[in-house]
C-alpha positions, 0 to 999 in steps of 0.5 A: 469511559469517557470520550476520548477513551470510547474514540481510541477503542473506536480506532482501535478496532477499526484499524485493528480488524479492517485496517488493510481493507481501509487502506486497500479501499481508500487509495482509490478514493485518495487517488480519485479525489487528487486527480479528478481535482487536478483534472477540473483544474486543467479542463478549466485552464484548457478551455480558458486559454483556447477561449472557447464559447461559453459552455467550453468551460463547464465541459472542460471541467466534467471531462477533465474531473472524470478523466483525472478521477480514473487516471489518479485511480490507476496511478495510485495503485502503481505508486503504492507498489512503487513506493514498497519497490523503493522502500525494499530496495533501500533496506536490501542495498542497505543490509548488502552494503552493511555485509560488505563494510563488516568484511562478512563476505570479503572472501566470497566477492571482494572487498568495499569497491570491488565488483563482486560489492556493487553485484550483490549490494544490486542483487539485494536491493532487488530482492528486498523490493520485490519480495516487500512488493509480494509482502506488502499486504501483510505488511500494512495488516501487521503495521496497521494491527500494531497501531490498532492494538495500542489504540484499543489498549488504551482506552482499557484500564490501566491494570488490564493494558498489560495483558490487552496489548498483546492478545489484542495484537495478536486477534488482530492480526490473525484477522486480518491475515484471513482477510487478506489470505481471502483476497488473494486467493479471490484475486487469483482465482477470478485470473484464472477464471479470466484466462479461462475464459479467454482460452475457451471462448466458444464455452461462453 
């Protein structure tokens, strides 16, 4: 096995088995780095413009670094939700537009340009956006499983690739869905525990 095949094998296993975890862990890291860089730059500019003492510049850079990193982490989490909602809304609205243009719903909501058509498109866009936000973990798991299976199969011998692709995809997807479900269950348990503690503070 050559070096390229080894790289494909390692990348395929990493994405296929832990793609969603890598994505979820990478979001705050990317947001923190971007936020820290922007915060440090703003801190330097602010300290320079204010023309404070010599220690103002390192303090401004340090404060901007910390605050920017914290803000970047939270904003990146929020932005990925907006991204999934936007994609889902576009898909849902496009589906509604297609149904209306094809005349499939004409007798129920009227033709293109009617109030019923606009309401239908907006409603399907909202449903599509909310659905993708709800299923975002599974979507990431599915996409990374597909990419991981392709990379993993590329490292196999040609005679094994035909069987290797579907088998590796099924195995990767099953493992990742299990990880996602476990994380969601833990997340729900944590929320219930926090709510219970807030409602019964006398027990803690």
